[in-house]
C-alpha positions in Angstrom: 54.7 168.6 98.6 53.8 166.3 95.6 52.8 162.8 96.6 55.7 161.1 94.8 58.3 163.4 96.5 56.6 162.9 99.9 56.8 159.1 99.4 60.5 159.4 98.6 61.1 161.4 101.8 59.2 159.0 104.0 61.0 156.0 102.3 64.4 157.6 103.0 63.4 158.4 106.6 62.2 154.9 107.1 65.5 153.5 105.8 67.5 155.7 108.2 65.3 154.7 111.1 65.8 151.1 110.4 69.6 151.5 110.2 69.7 153.4 113.5 67.5 150.8 115.1 70.0 148.1 114.0 72.9 150.1 115.4 71.1 150.6 118.8 70.5 146.9 119.5 72.3 143.6 119.5 75.9 144.9 119.4 77.0 144.2 122.9 78.1 140.7 123.5 79.6 138.9 126.5 82.8 136.9 125.9 83.4 135.4 129.3 81.3 133.2 131.6 81.7 135.6 134.5 80.8 138.7 132.6 77.4 140.3 133.3 74.8 140.3 130.6 74.8 143.8 129.0 73.8 145.8 126.1 75.0 149.1 124.9 73.6 152.0 122.9 75.4 154.4 120.6 74.5 158.0 120.0 75.8 158.4 116.5 76.9 156.5 113.4 80.5 155.5 112.9 82.7 158.1 111.4 84.0 158.1 107.8 87.6 156.9 107.6 88.7 160.4 106.5 87.6 161.8 109.9 89.3 159.1 112.0 92.7 159.6 113.6 94.6 156.7 115.0 97.6 154.5 114.3 97.9 150.8 115.0 100.3 148.0 114.0 99.2 145.1 111.8 100.3 141.5 112.5 103.3 141.9 110.2 104.6 144.8 112.2 103.6 147.6 109.8 102.1 150.9 111.0 98.6 151.3 109.7 95.7 153.7 110.0 92.2 154.3 108.5 93.7 156.2 105.6 95.2 153.0 104.4 91.7 151.5 103.9 90.3 154.3 101.6 90.1 153.0 98.1 88.8 149.5 98.9 85.6 148.3 100.7 86.5 147.3 104.3 85.2 145.0 107.0 86.2 145.8 110.6 85.7 143.7 113.7 86.7 144.4 117.3 87.6 141.5 119.6 90.5 139.7 121.3 92.5 136.5 121.0 91.5 135.1 124.4 87.9 135.4 123.4 86.3 131.9 123.9 83.4 132.1 121.6 82.2 135.3 119.7 85.6 136.3 118.2 86.6 132.9 116.7 83.0 132.4 115.5 82.9 135.8 113.8 86.3 135.4 112.2 85.3 132.0 111.0 82.1 133.6 109.5 84.2 136.3 107.8 86.4 133.5 106.4 83.4 131.8 104.9 82.1 135.1 103.5 85.4 135.8 101.8 85.6 132.3 100.4 82.1 132.7 98.9 83.1 136.0 97.4 85.9 134.2 95.5 88.2 136.5 93.5 86.1 139.5 94.7 87.5 139.0 98.2 90.8 140.4 97.0 89.1 143.8 96.6 88.3 144.0 100.3 90.2 144.9 103.5 89.3 142.6 106.4 90.5 144.0 109.7 90.5 142.5 113.2 91.3 145.1 115.9 92.1 143.9 119.4 90.5 145.4 122.5 93.0 143.6 124.7 96.4 145.0 123.6 98.0 143.9 127.0 97.9 140.3 125.8 97.5 140.7 122.1 101.0 141.6 120.9 101.9 141.7 117.2 103.2 138.1 117.5 100.0 137.0 119.3 97.9 138.5 116.6 100.0 137.0 113.8 99.6 133.5 115.4 95.9 134.0 115.9 94.8 135.3 112.5 96.8 132.5 110.8 93.8 130.3 111.8 91.5 132.2 109.4 91.3 133.6 105.9 94.7 134.9 104.8 93.1 138.3 103.8 92.2 139.0 107.5 94.7 141.4 109.1 95.1 141.6 112.9 95.7 145.1 114.4 97.1 146.0 117.8 98.7 149.0 119.4 98.8 151.2 122.5 95.6 151.3 124.5 95.1 155.0 123.8 95.1 154.3 120.1 92.7 151.4 120.5 90.5 153.8 122.4 90.6 156.3 119.5 89.7 153.6 117.0 86.8 152.3 119.1 85.4 155.8 119.6 85.6 156.5 115.9 83.6 153.4 115.1 81.3 154.0 118.1 82.4 150.6 119.4 82.3 149.8 123.1 84.5 147.5 125.2 85.4 147.0 128.8 87.6 144.8 130.9 85.7 142.5 133.3 87.5 140.7 136.2 87.0 136.9 136.5 88.3 134.3 139.0 91.2 133.5 136.7 92.1 137.0 135.6 89.8 139.0 133.2 87.8 138.9 130.1 86.5 141.6 127.7 83.0 142.7 126.8 82.9 144.3 123.4 80.8 145.3 120.4 80.3 142.2 118.3 79.1 143.5 114.9 81.2 143.7 111.8 81.4 147.2 110.4 81.0 147.5 106.6 82.5 150.4 104.8 82.5 151.3 101.1 85.6 152.1 99.0 85.2 155.8 99.8 85.5 155.1 103.5 81.9 155.7 104.3 80.0 153.6 106.8 77.5 151.3 104.9 76.1 149.1 107.7 76.7 146.3 110.2 76.6 142.6 109.9 75.4 141.5 113.3 76.7 138.5 115.2 75.4 135.2 113.8 73.7 136.8 110.8 73.4 134.1 108.1 75.7 134.0 105.1 72.7 134.6 102.9 72.3 138.0 104.6 75.9 138.9 105.2 77.4 138.3 101.7 74.8 140.4 99.9 75.6 143.3 102.4 79.2 143.0 101.4 78.5 142.8 97.6 76.6 146.1 97.9 79.9 147.9 98.6 82.0 146.0 96.0 
């Protein structure tokens, strides 16, 4: 194999390895004081939107699915409205990213999918997302459809009992997709704006 071609192959392999390493660490976050500290690993990359099959309801009551996102770059985050820390922090971060993007933010879908549909009704999601950037849409639906969405994104979540009821453990990264509905990467929890915004601009 010529040296230049060999270098290209090793460079591509290194880039894939770095991406997989990012996906395998740092995604599992604890959103309740009584929840055990955990991490999770995934066995594959998130699916393209064209291979996903689920239907949810956005905070305005409209039925939506992954096919609705194809044609625009998309940010997807899993969480829940009773989340004490990570979810409001991440949604505030997304708000700041969208503000920094200015007019380009209108070219993006920004989606918040609940992992707690028992409490997060359409009305609850509408009231919650009102606190953040107006482009952010809140999605809820039946638990089996939430499960399908989470599996498609390779996201993890679980219900954890607490003294006062329960909380949720869940994947905390923001999934970044390009306009063709192809997975482009993850913005991890608490990554700085200087890192996050360039990742988004790469898919605009």
